[in-house]
C-alpha positions as CSV (number, residue, x, y, z in Angstrom):
1,M,0.0,0.0,0.0
2,S,1.3,3.4,-0.9
3,V,2.1,6.0,1.7
4,L,0.6,8.7,-0.5
5,P,-3.0,9.6,0.3
6,R,-5.7,8.6,-2.2
7,W,-6.6,12.1,-3.1
8,L,-3.0,12.9,-4.1
9,V,-2.6,9.6,-6.2
10,L,-5.9,10.1,-8.0
11,G,-5.3,13.9,-8.4
12,F,-2.0,13.3,-10.3
13,A,-3.2,10.2,-12.2
14,R,-6.3,12.1,-13.4
15,L,-4.5,15.4,-13.9
16,G,-6.8,17.0,-11.4
17,P,-10.3,17.2,-12.7
18,I,-9.4,16.7,-16.3
19,G,-9.6,12.9,-16.1
20,L,-13.1,13.2,-14.8
21,I,-14.4,14.8,-18.0
22,K,-17.0,12.4,-19.3
23,V,-16.2,12.7,-23.0
24,A,-12.8,11.5,-24.3
25,P,-10.7,12.0,-21.1
26,G,-7.7,10.4,-22.9
27,T,-7.9,13.0,-25.6
28,W,-7.9,15.8,-23.0
29,G,-4.9,14.2,-21.3
30,S,-3.2,14.0,-24.7
31,A,-4.0,17.7,-25.4
32,L,-2.5,18.7,-22.1
33,G,0.6,16.5,-22.9
34,L,0.9,18.4,-26.2
35,A,0.8,21.7,-24.5
36,Y,3.3,20.4,-21.9
37,F,5.6,19.4,-24.8
38,Y,5.2,22.6,-26.7
39,F,5.5,25.1,-23.9
40,F,7.9,23.3,-21.6
41,V,9.7,20.2,-22.9
42,D,10.5,21.7,-26.3
43,K,12.2,24.7,-24.7
44,L,14.7,22.5,-22.9
45,G,17.8,21.0,-24.4
46,S,17.9,17.4,-25.5
47,V,19.5,16.0,-22.3
48,P,17.3,17.8,-19.8
49,A,14.2,16.8,-21.8
50,I,15.3,13.2,-21.8
51,V,15.9,13.2,-18.1
52,I,12.7,14.9,-17.3
53,N,10.7,12.6,-19.5
54,F,12.3,9.5,-18.0
55,V,11.5,10.7,-14.5
56,A,7.9,11.6,-15.6
57,I,7.4,8.1,-17.1
58,I,8.6,6.4,-13.9
59,F,6.4,8.7,-11.8
60,A,3.5,7.9,-14.1
61,V,4.1,4.1,-13.9
62,Y,3.9,4.3,-10.1
63,L,0.9,6.7,-9.9
64,C,-1.1,4.9,-12.6
65,G,-0.5,1.6,-10.9
66,E,-1.5,3.0,-7.5
67,A,-4.6,4.5,-9.1
68,E,-5.6,1.1,-10.5
69,V,-5.3,-0.3,-7.0
70,R,-7.2,2.6,-5.4
71,L,-10.0,2.5,-8.0
72,D,-10.0,-1.4,-8.2
73,E,-10.1,-1.1,-12.0
74,H,-7.7,-2.1,-14.7
75,D,-6.5,0.9,-16.8
76,P,-9.3,3.3,-15.7
77,G,-10.4,5.7,-18.4
78,A,-10.1,8.6,-15.9
79,V,-6.4,7.9,-15.4
80,I,-4.8,10.1,-18.1
81,L,-1.3,10.7,-16.8
82,D,-0.2,8.0,-19.2
83,E,-1.3,10.0,-22.2
84,F,0.2,13.1,-20.8
85,V,3.7,11.7,-20.3
86,A,3.7,9.8,-23.6
87,M,2.8,12.8,-25.8
88,P,6.3,14.4,-25.8
89,L,7.8,11.2,-27.2
90,C,5.8,11.7,-30.3
91,F,7.9,14.6,-31.2
92,I,11.5,13.4,-30.5
93,G,13.6,15.2,-33.1
94,W,10.6,17.1,-34.4
95,T,12.6,20.2,-35.4
96,R,14.1,18.2,-38.2
97,I,10.6,17.8,-39.7
98,H,10.0,21.5,-40.0
99,E,11.4,21.4,-43.5
100,I,8.2,19.8,-44.9
101,A,5.5,21.3,-42.8
102,E,4.6,24.1,-40.5
103,P,5.1,23.4,-36.8
104,W,1.3,23.6,-36.1
105,A,0.7,21.0,-38.8
106,I,3.3,18.6,-37.3
107,L,1.9,19.0,-33.8
108,F,-1.7,18.5,-35.0
109,G,-0.7,15.6,-37.2
110,G,1.3,14.0,-34.4
111,F,-1.6,14.5,-32.0
112,M,-4.1,12.9,-34.3
113,V,-1.9,9.9,-35.2
114,F,-1.1,9.3,-31.5
115,R,-4.8,9.4,-30.6
116,F,-5.6,7.0,-33.5
117,L,-2.9,4.5,-32.3
118,D,-3.7,4.9,-28.7
119,I,-7.4,4.1,-29.3
120,L,-7.0,1.3,-31.7
121,K,-3.7,-0.2,-30.2
122,P,-2.6,-2.0,-33.4
123,F,0.7,-3.9,-34.0
124,G,0.7,-5.6,-30.6
125,I,0.4,-2.4,-28.6
126,R,-2.7,-3.8,-27.0
127,R,-0.7,-6.7,-25.5
128,L,1.4,-4.2,-23.5
129,Q,-1.6,-3.5,-21.4
130,S,-1.2,-6.9,-19.8
131,L,2.0,-5.9,-18.2
132,P,1.7,-5.7,-14.4
133,S,0.5,-2.7,-12.5
134,G,1.3,0.8,-13.8
135,W,3.6,-0.7,-16.5
136,G,0.6,-1.9,-18.4
137,V,-1.2,1.4,-18.1
138,V,1.8,3.4,-19.4
139,M,3.6,1.2,-21.8
140,D,0.9,1.0,-24.5
141,D,0.8,4.8,-24.6
142,L,4.6,5.0,-24.9
143,A,4.5,2.4,-27.7
144,A,1.9,4.5,-29.5
145,A,3.9,7.6,-29.0
146,L,7.1,6.1,-30.3
147,L,5.3,4.6,-33.3
148,T,3.8,8.1,-34.0
149,C,7.3,9.6,-33.8
150,G,8.5,7.0,-36.3
151,M,5.7,7.8,-38.6
152,L,6.3,11.5,-38.5
153,H,10.0,10.9,-39.3
154,A,9.1,8.5,-42.1
155,A,6.8,11.2,-43.5
156,H,9.7,13.6,-43.4
157,F,11.7,11.4,-45.7
158,L,8.9,10.1,-47.9
159,L,6.8,13.1,-48.6
160,P,9.5,15.2,-50.4
161,Q,10.2,12.2,-52.6
162,L,6.5,11.8,-53.4
163,M,6.2,15.5,-54.2
164,L,9.1,15.3,-56.6
165,E,7.6,12.3,-58.3
166,L,4.2,14.0,-58.6
167,R,5.8,17.1,-60.2
168,G,7.9,15.1,-62.5
């Protein structure tokens, strides 16, 4: 049993009252994660961003696991800290992609792809939810975020080639 009080665990895991929004709480958590990335993480250098994200992920694994215990529910929908900490991973190296699209388009596209992958959980992502405790809550979101990142970088390389072929 955690030494942290229930209200604190659930407050962090739900990102305050945001996780209690009835319609699409995971989307709201992802939107907050996008804002967190854009206004905070992106302003750091690479090394501090990696360290802060790593600490945030470990923190999320613990708190999401505790929230599951406190709510007696597997991966509760109101627990959205996992989406929040995963979102910055979608944009690892994102400044390299600016060559093919405006920053707002990359952020919006990454957000939409992440939500699509997080909801559908293709390519074995769903199996990650069976990991024990908070690991199962967080790892599927991290996998969706890293796949999103890979897709954004693939688009960075493939779209210019496609545009050249369409013009030629």
